[in-house]
C-alpha angles and dihedrals in degrees: 000000000000090000092058092046091052093044092052096045109040146354112211128200128225119185132205118187116206137186124176141233145119117243137014095236124072104294098191127241102320100067141097126206125245124207124171125202133172130215139164149168130231138257131223089220101045119050096194134004121195115198115198112208119187100177148354130214132179127208111221122190118208103233091207099060103011092239119136141192140189112250119197115230117224100253129141096203130246144166124255133200097227094196091066087063101066134143100011101328116133141183125213113242105174146330136197145137126275131177115283128221098063136088124254101225106166141020125206122203112198107207126218125218099248103075113135143160137218114219124217086260088059093249114151111223124187114225117220125214117242110230093242094064102038091100093047149302109252120209111199135198098040093136098176116163116227114219126192114261091001128114108237111199126197125186117212111200113197117195098224096187092056091042095074119073134178127210124173092337095313121113124215135194112222109163114218109199147167127200131209141159115279088237093053119118127330142286132253121208132177147142130239131195155231105040088213089070090068088207129182124204128230127185121196132192122163105310095343122100125173129175141188144169119246123245121253090273091051096256120143132174138190124195134192096035118161118244115268142059118330129189112229114206120192105193120190125211105268090231093054096071097227127131122250117233134202133188139152133252135178125243117210124197112263096002138105112235110210115208115229137243097045105238111019106217117210113220124233118251 
């Protein structure tokens, strides 16, 4: 199945940056500001992936009485080619005010019906919506505190490769996502050559695995990585006759870790 092929070859990140608030005019002192951005990486199996989003809601818990409510985000809906948002690039989706003083615990993405993918053979394939997510995909454990007059940013990282599934010849979109504060963790940036190796990059730490394809100049970047030691895998296309390589590097909170040497050159078989 396509899902298994994707799962075994590459995890791809998709990022959604969020900041919270309640109205577009000046709300006074007790408000935070919400801004939503989208980002992603690419897949060696899927050439393009268009995600159709109809709406966004956030669940905010009142820290004083532990009650919560879903708050709609001002968003008109659109579709996005996720693979144009690789290696740190983002697109703004929406922004608004919402009441401060609570905790943003969950985010709901309400999918549209026009998601589709383009395979590496340039075939356009419509992606159906499973019944269980038609009312929304809920991302738990965000836990971002909302402070008055402060921008609170949340990154939503959607694993695009695991978000496409095949069953009996039908293809489904089922976004798999994590969410974290924009200030969480650190970044990892590096370069890989030669271009003929057609390599993809995987980073692994404990149970987390994220992957991306480098840019034309060989640059790749990961964001929102937890502090600690990560394995960095540079995996060449099997048909390219270059050796894979793996090494470790350390992520530090709030810093960009630059991989050395720059670039890393994969050796021929």
